[in-house]
Structure formats: structure tokens, C-alpha cells
Phi, psi and omega in degrees: 000139182295319182297324178295320179294322178296315178299319179297320179293319178298317179301318181295314181297314180298319181299318181286323178299322183295334186289322190292314176297325180294315178298317179300317181290329176295311180294331177278357180063027173273329179247133179236089184297152179269116187300326181294314181299313185290331175296309181295320179298320179298317180293311186293319182292331174292314179296316181297322179300316179296317181297318180293322179296327178295337177270009179062030176257070188302312187290326177290331179291332182298315180299315180294320180296320180294322177292329176297321178294318177299315182299318179297317180296314180295322177302314181295321178291335183295337178299325181259320189252359185287168181293149172264355180278077181240125185249174176298323177302316179298316180295322177296321178297317179298313180299316180298319180294318180293322177296317179296325177296322178296325175295321179300319182301323183265358182293318178054037181212121185298319181297312179296321182300314184291328176292316178298318180298318180297317179293316182296320180300319179295318178299319180295330181287336187302317176300323178288324174301312181299311180297319179296326177291314182285324183229073186296344178265006182269005179229148175266102188290344177305321180298317184285328174296313180295324179297318178297315181293317179301315180289333174296316177291327174298318177298317180292338182275354181296130182282314180235113183281132175205173178299319182296317185278340188239340186299308184296314181298316180292327178293327179294324176299312184294310185293324178292319180291322177299319180295315179301313180299316181298314181297317179296319178296317180296321178297318179295320180295314180294322178296318179296319179296319180294327178290325179293318180291000000 
């Protein structure tokens, strides 16, 4: 369907547009990405792309694949520009995500894989959630807003809706928007406190 292809193209464009301000802020040291989150996201988005392609949802896979490329790039930059605010909780999340990925490798089932990927992605987000809560100005929320919108269009571009083709993409919309709301609320709270002082 032409409309599905248009939605897929919009998802791709938004995903790439979101990358440039984030990259600029990383080099300016305004944004300090969490290396654990971006490592897992790079792995998962690659896996998810393959899973979605198996469902013949080519256009929805494009948006996820483009975000995978962004994630890999940010992960590599995190070695130099990433946050030093890494806790035991973050390491536990990384370990849990990697263990779950090993289960995925042996699952040999697309349905189980996409459920695992969705859970792992959320676990991978937790270190960034924690850092975003403690340091709400350490992230460029434009990227996460665009990620939510891009994945929304990816969801709309799905040709045949099923748990496999839509669960992961729809979860990305939710987790990114939740993160944006949390960061904005934290910024407002800190701003209000600074005004009181």
C-alpha cells in the first residue's frame, strides 16, 4: 500500500533528523549518553529489524533499522563522551539484558524473541531513566521525542498487524514518551527549587 510506504519513509526521515542535534550535543558535551543503554539498544534494534522483516513488514523495519544505526554510533561515542555516572544498578541492568539476549539466541522462536526483545529494551532503558532522573539536563530530549514519533509512524506502516510485528515498535513509542515526560517534569522541579533558593 502506498500509504504504508509513506509512513515508513516518514519514520525513516524523522529517525535520521533526530540524530543530528543529539550528535551535536554529544560533541558539545551537553549530552552524556549512557554506554550500557546504547549498547543494548544497538543489539536489540538490529535483532528487531530482522524479526520484523521475517513478518514481511519491510517499511516498519526501516525505521527500527535506522534507529539501530544511530544507537551503534552513539554507543561508540559513549566511550569518550558518555556519562561517568554509572552505578551498580546500571551494571545489573546490563548483565540482566545480556543474559536475556543469550536466552533469545537459543529461543529459536520469533514470537518468544520479540517478547524478550521488548522486555530487554525496557531493562536497557533503566540506566538512562535513572541518569535522566538524577541529571535531567544531561540528555537531549529532542531525540527521544523524535524516536517516539518515528516509531509511531513505523507502527502505522505495518502491513499485517500481529504481536511480532507491532509489540516492540509500540513499546518504543511508550517508553520514549515516558522518558520525555519524566525529564521535563524533573527539569521543572529543579527549576522551581532553584527559584526558591
